[in-house]
C-alpha positions in Angstrom: 3.6 -19.6 -20.5 0.1 -20.7 -19.6 -2.0 -17.6 -18.3 -1.8 -18.9 -15.0 2.0 -18.5 -15.2 1.5 -15.0 -16.5 -1.4 -14.5 -13.4 0.7 -16.2 -11.1 4.1 -13.9 -12.5 2.1 -10.5 -12.7 0.1 -11.6 -9.2 3.6 -11.9 -7.2 5.5 -9.1 -9.1 2.6 -6.9 -7.7 2.4 -7.7 -4.5 6.2 -7.6 -4.0 5.8 -3.9 -5.6 4.0 -3.0 -2.9 6.0 -4.2 0.2 8.8 -3.0 -1.4 7.9 0.1 -0.7 6.7 0.3 2.8 6.2 -1.3 6.3 5.1 -4.1 6.2 3.2 -5.8 9.5 3.3 -9.7 7.6 4.5 -11.7 4.5 2.6 -11.2 1.3 -0.1 -13.5 1.3 -1.3 -15.0 -2.1 -4.3 -16.7 -3.0 -3.7 -19.9 -4.7 -5.1 -22.0 -7.9 -4.4 -25.6 -8.8 -3.5 -25.4 -12.6 -4.5 -27.9 -15.2 -1.4 -29.1 -14.5 -1.6 -30.4 -11.3 0.7 -27.1 -9.7 -0.8 -24.2 -7.5 -0.4 -21.3 -9.2 -0.9 -16.9 -7.0 -3.8 -15.6 -8.2 -4.4 -12.9 -5.7 -2.8 -11.6 -2.7 -2.4 -9.1 -0.4 0.4 -6.8 1.6 -0.3 -5.5 5.6 1.4 -2.3 5.3 1.9 -1.3 8.9 -0.2 1.7 9.1 0.5 3.8 12.8 0.9 7.0 12.1 3.6 8.3 14.2 2.7 11.6 16.2 5.8 13.6 15.2 4.3 16.1 12.1 7.9 15.1 9.6 7.7 11.9 10.0 3.7 11.4 9.7 4.7 12.6 6.5 7.4 10.5 5.5 5.3 7.5 6.1 2.1 8.1 4.8 4.2 9.6 1.4 5.5 5.9 1.5 2.1 4.2 2.2 0.4 6.3 -0.9 3.9 5.1 -2.9 3.5 1.5 -1.7 -0.8 1.6 -2.7 -0.4 3.0 -6.0 3.0 1.6 -6.8 2.0 -1.1 -9.4 0.5 0.4 -13.0 -2.7 -1.4 -12.7 -4.4 -0.4 -9.3 -6.7 -3.0 -7.2 -9.8 -0.9 -5.7 -8.1 -2.0 -1.5 -4.7 -0.1 -3.4 -6.7 3.1 -4.6 -9.0 3.4 -0.7 -5.5 3.1 0.9 -3.6 6.3 -1.1 -6.8 7.7 -1.2 -6.4 7.5 2.6 -3.4 8.7 2.6 -3.4 10.9 0.9 -6.4 12.3 3.3 -4.6 11.8 6.4 -1.7 14.1 4.7 -4.4 16.9 4.1 -5.1 16.3 8.0 -2.3 17.1 9.4 -1.2 20.1 7.2 -4.6 22.2 8.2 -4.5 20.7 11.9 -0.6 22.0 11.5 -1.8 25.1 10.1 -4.7 25.5 13.2 -2.1 25.3 16.0 0.6 27.3 13.7 -2.7 30.4 13.7 -3.0 29.9 17.5 0.6 30.8 18.3 0.3 34.4 16.2 -2.9 35.0 18.4 
């Protein structure tokens, strides 16, 4: 297997793994490079995930967990993958914090 074929296979597997774990808003977008054999090989790509957050707390937590799982699913994470996972985790913590504050307000 040539290095181009291997990179193409790894790139597609990486992006397809992301797409399989959370809702997406567009098809997977690949960047291609022309190999020495005249064929196009995927050398990069991205998945646009649905990052809208439901107002319902339980639904929001489920969706944020899916986003975090989707972003961190591949074994080799890109900078964008890590950022999405971090953002999803921070949003989950924010929702939990707001929920706790609301609970304290009801106790008063």
